[in-house]
C-alpha positions in Angstrom: 3.0 -4.8 -23.6 2.5 -2.2 -20.8 5.1 -0.3 -18.9 4.7 0.2 -15.1 7.0 1.9 -12.6 6.7 1.6 -8.8 8.3 4.6 -7.1 8.9 3.4 -3.5 10.7 5.0 -0.5 13.7 2.6 -0.8 13.5 1.2 -4.3 12.2 2.0 -7.8 11.0 -0.9 -10.0 10.2 -0.8 -13.7 8.5 -3.7 -15.5 7.1 -4.6 -18.8 3.8 -6.5 -18.4 2.1 -8.5 -21.1 -1.7 -8.9 -21.7 -1.9 -11.9 -19.3 -0.4 -9.9 -16.5 3.1 -11.6 -16.6 6.1 -9.4 -15.8 8.4 -10.1 -18.8 11.2 -7.9 -17.6 11.6 -6.4 -14.1 14.5 -4.1 -13.0 15.1 -2.3 -9.7 17.3 0.4 -8.4 17.7 2.2 -5.0 15.5 5.3 -4.6 17.6 8.5 -4.4 16.6 11.2 -1.9 16.6 14.2 -4.2 13.6 14.9 -6.5 15.6 15.3 -9.7 17.6 12.2 -8.9 14.4 10.2 -8.6 13.4 11.3 -12.1 16.8 10.4 -13.4 16.6 6.9 -11.8 13.2 6.3 -13.3 14.3 7.4 -16.7 17.4 5.1 -16.5 15.3 2.1 -15.5 12.7 2.7 -18.2 15.4 2.9 -20.8 17.0 -0.3 -19.5 13.8 -2.4 -19.7 12.8 -1.1 -23.1 16.4 -1.6 -24.4 16.3 -5.2 -23.1 13.0 -5.8 -24.8 14.2 -4.2 -28.0 11.4 -1.7 -28.0 12.0 1.2 -30.3 8.8 3.3 -29.8 8.4 4.5 -26.2 5.5 2.9 -24.4 3.0 5.0 -22.3 4.1 4.7 -18.7 2.0 4.1 -15.6 3.6 5.3 -12.4 2.7 4.3 -8.8 3.9 6.6 -6.1 3.3 7.5 -2.4 0.8 10.4 -1.7 -1.5 11.8 -4.4 -1.7 14.4 -7.1 -3.9 17.3 -6.2 -6.5 17.5 -9.0 -6.8 21.3 -8.7 -3.1 22.3 -8.6 -1.5 19.3 -10.3 1.0 19.1 -7.5 2.0 16.2 -5.3 0.9 16.1 -1.6 0.8 13.7 1.4 3.8 11.7 0.3 6.0 10.3 3.0 8.8 10.7 0.5 8.6 14.4 1.1 10.8 15.4 -1.8 7.8 14.7 -4.0 5.4 17.1 -2.3 4.7 20.3 -4.1 6.0 18.9 -7.4 4.1 18.3 -10.7 5.3 14.7 -10.8 3.3 13.5 -13.8 4.3 16.6 -15.9 7.9 16.3 -15.0 8.0 12.5 -15.8 6.2 13.0 -19.1 8.8 15.6 -20.1 11.8 13.5 -18.8 10.5 10.2 -20.4 9.2 11.9 -23.6 5.9 9.9 -23.5 2.4 10.0 -22.0 2.3 9.3 -18.3 -0.4 8.3 -15.9 0.2 8.5 -12.1 -1.7 6.9 -9.2 -1.1 6.3 -5.5 0.9 3.1 -4.9 -1.9 1.5 -2.8 -4.3 2.2 -5.6 -2.0 0.4 -8.0 -1.7 -2.5 -5.6 -5.5 -2.7 -5.3 -5.9 -2.6 -9.1 -3.5 -5.4 -9.7 -5.0 -7.7 -7.1 -8.6 -6.9 -8.3 -7.7 -7.6 -11.9 -6.2 -11.0 -11.6 -5.0 -11.5 -8.0 -6.7 -12.3 -4.7 -9.7 -10.1 -5.6 -10.2 -11.5 -9.1 -13.9 -11.8 -9.9 -15.0 -9.6 -7.0 -17.2 -6.6 -7.6 -15.5 -4.6 -4.8 -11.9 -4.9 -3.5 -10.2 -2.9 -0.8 -6.4 -3.2 -1.1 -4.4 -2.7 2.0 -0.7 -1.9 2.2 0.7 -2.4 5.7 4.4 -1.9 6.2 6.4 1.2 7.1 3.2 3.0 6.5 -0.5 2.1 6.1 -2.4 2.8 2.9 -5.4 1.6 1.0 -7.1 1.6 -2.4 -10.6 0.8 -3.6 -11.6 -0.9 -6.9 -15.3 -1.1 -7.8 -16.3 -3.3 -10.8 -12.7 -3.3 -12.0 -12.2 0.5 -11.9 -10.2 2.5 -9.4 -12.3 4.8 -7.2 -10.1 7.8 -6.7 -12.6 10.2 -5.2 -13.6 13.9 -5.8 -10.2 15.1 -4.4 -8.1 12.1 -5.7 -7.7 11.0 -2.1 -10.0 7.9 -1.7 -8.7 5.0 0.3 -6.5 6.8 2.8 -7.8 4.9 5.8 -4.3 5.0 7.3 -5.0 8.6 8.3 -8.4 8.0 9.9 -8.6 7.5 13.7 -8.3 4.0 15.2 -11.8 3.3 16.5 -12.9 2.0 19.9 -9.7 3.1 21.7 -9.0 1.5 25.1 -8.0 3.4 28.2 -4.4 2.2 27.7 -4.4 3.3 24.1 -5.8 6.7 25.0 -3.0 7.2 27.5 -0.4 6.6 24.7 -2.2 8.5 21.8 0.8 8.3 19.4 1.4 11.2 17.1 1.4 10.6 13.3 3.6 12.5 10.8 0.4 13.9 9.3 0.0 16.0 12.4 -2.9 14.1 14.0 -2.8 11.6 16.9 -4.1 8.0 17.0 -4.1 7.5 13.2 -4.4 3.9 12.0 -0.9 4.3 10.6 0.4 5.3 14.0 -1.1 2.1 15.6 -1.0 -0.5 12.8 2.2 0.0 10.8 5.4 -2.0 11.3 7.1 0.7 13.3 3.9 1.0 15.4 4.1 -2.7 16.2 7.7 -2.3 17.3 6.8 0.7 19.4 4.0 -1.1 21.1 6.2 -4.1 21.9 8.8 -1.7 23.4 6.3 0.0 25.6 5.0 -3.3 26.9 8.2 -5.3 27.3 11.2 -2.9 27.1 12.5 -4.9 24.1 13.3 -2.9 21.0 12.6 -5.4 18.2 11.6 -5.0 14.6 8.2 -6.3 13.4 10.0 -9.2 11.7 11.9 -10.2 14.8 8.7 -10.0 16.8 7.0 -12.4 14.3 10.0 -14.7 14.3 10.1 -14.9 18.1 6.3 -15.4 18.3 6.7 -18.4 15.9 9.1 -19.9 18.4 6.5 -19.5 21.2 7.7 -16.3 22.8 4.7 -15.3 24.9 5.4 -11.5 25.0 5.8 -11.4 21.2 2.6 -13.5 20.7 0.8 -11.0 22.9 2.1 -8.1 20.9 1.0 -9.7 17.6 -2.5 -10.3 19.2 -2.8 -6.6 20.2 -1.7 -5.6 16.7 -4.3 -7.9 15.0 -7.1 -6.6 17.3 -6.3 -3.0 16.4 -6.0 -3.8 12.7 -9.4 -5.5 12.8 -11.0 -2.5 14.5 -9.5 -0.3 11.8 -10.8 -2.5 9.0 -14.2 -2.7 10.6 -14.7 1.0 9.8 -13.9 0.2 6.1 -16.4 -2.7 6.1 -19.1 -0.6 7.8 -18.7 2.2 5.2 -17.7 0.3 1.9 -18.8 -3.3 2.6 -16.1 -4.7 0.2 -16.4 -8.2 -1.1 -12.7 -8.7 -0.6 -9.9 -7.1 1.5 -6.5 -7.9 0.1 -3.4 -7.5 2.3 0.0 -6.4 1.0 3.2 -4.9 2.5 5.6 -6.5 4.9 3.0 -7.1 7.7 0.8 -9.1 5.3 3.5 -11.9 5.5 2.8 -12.5 9.2 1.7 -16.2 9.4 -2.0 -16.5 9.7 -2.6 -12.7 9.8 -5.3 -12.7 7.1 -7.4 -15.4 8.8 -6.9 -13.9 12.2 -8.2 -10.5 10.9 -11.2 -12.1 9.3 -12.0 -13.8 12.7 -11.6 -10.5 14.7 -13.6 -8.5 12.2 -16.7 -10.5 13.2 -16.5 -8.8 16.6 -16.4 -5.2 15.3 -18.2 -5.0 11.9 -21.8 -3.9 12.0 -23.3 -7.1 10.6 -24.9 -10.3 11.8 -22.7 -12.3 9.4 -19.4 -11.1 7.9 -19.4 -11.5 4.1 -16.2 -9.7 3.5 -13.2 -12.0 3.0 -9.6 -11.2 3.9 -6.8 -12.7 1.8 -3.1 -12.1 1.4 -2.0 -10.7 -2.0 -1.3 -13.2 -4.8 1.3 -11.1 -6.6 3.2 -10.0 -3.5 5.6 -7.1 -4.1 4.9 -7.3 -7.9 1.4 -5.9 -7.4 2.5 -2.3 -7.3 4.3 -2.3 -10.6 1.7 -4.5 -12.2 -1.1 -2.1 -11.1 0.9 0.8 -12.4 1.1 -0.9 -15.8 -2.7 -1.5 -15.7 -3.3 2.3 -15.5 -3.3 2.1 -19.3 -6.1 0.2 -20.9 
């Protein structure tokens, strides 16, 4: 068995995963705000799942988290859960859990899970996309995570949205990273809500927009179409640089009906190719992919 932990902004999940990829035991808890409280919550969940499985010898732990570990300093950075930034998360968890720990960005864990036995199974190159409160990505080549020279590969959410229209340039939303017009600032769930508010005066969540669109609301349908067009432009940059065989969608926005097929259609208009080979599919393992991928950080 393998032990995985998914440290999210609102919840922490720990799971024991067997050799076939099945989650034998999964337990969740709310994510505390303070750093030390996060470590305590992870330790309590790990102890719980190992106790329920009657495991006496601690298993090595794989940890998925927002942001990344700086390979030069060993400190966390770029996490929207800001209490993690500047902390040696892997060292602190290894000490707290009394076992070896491997850490990776949560989008990387998602991509690894889906490449191994999910929507990207059998593909030589898989780009995993998490689109929800934020936008992240991870790249798996021939079954192995590509983390990059600085441990920062796949952060397409903080590249600029390409081919901006005049209307979009007039808005130029700011991103928490300090830049403007980031993919995250245009393509996240809150960005969809903000765009709808600007165009209609209605303050609706992404889910309420999707629900109203399903009932035929024309304004909500238009908002979802603008969102899909922007998302496709953003993914076209990934296709033009990486040319992945499969793009797998995760996060709350991946559950929008027909979103994957719509993106694949719109990609044809923007990718630099005469015939789009890249496929776009929703995740097979849903919100289990993060914790499963964390478990797969150990061979």
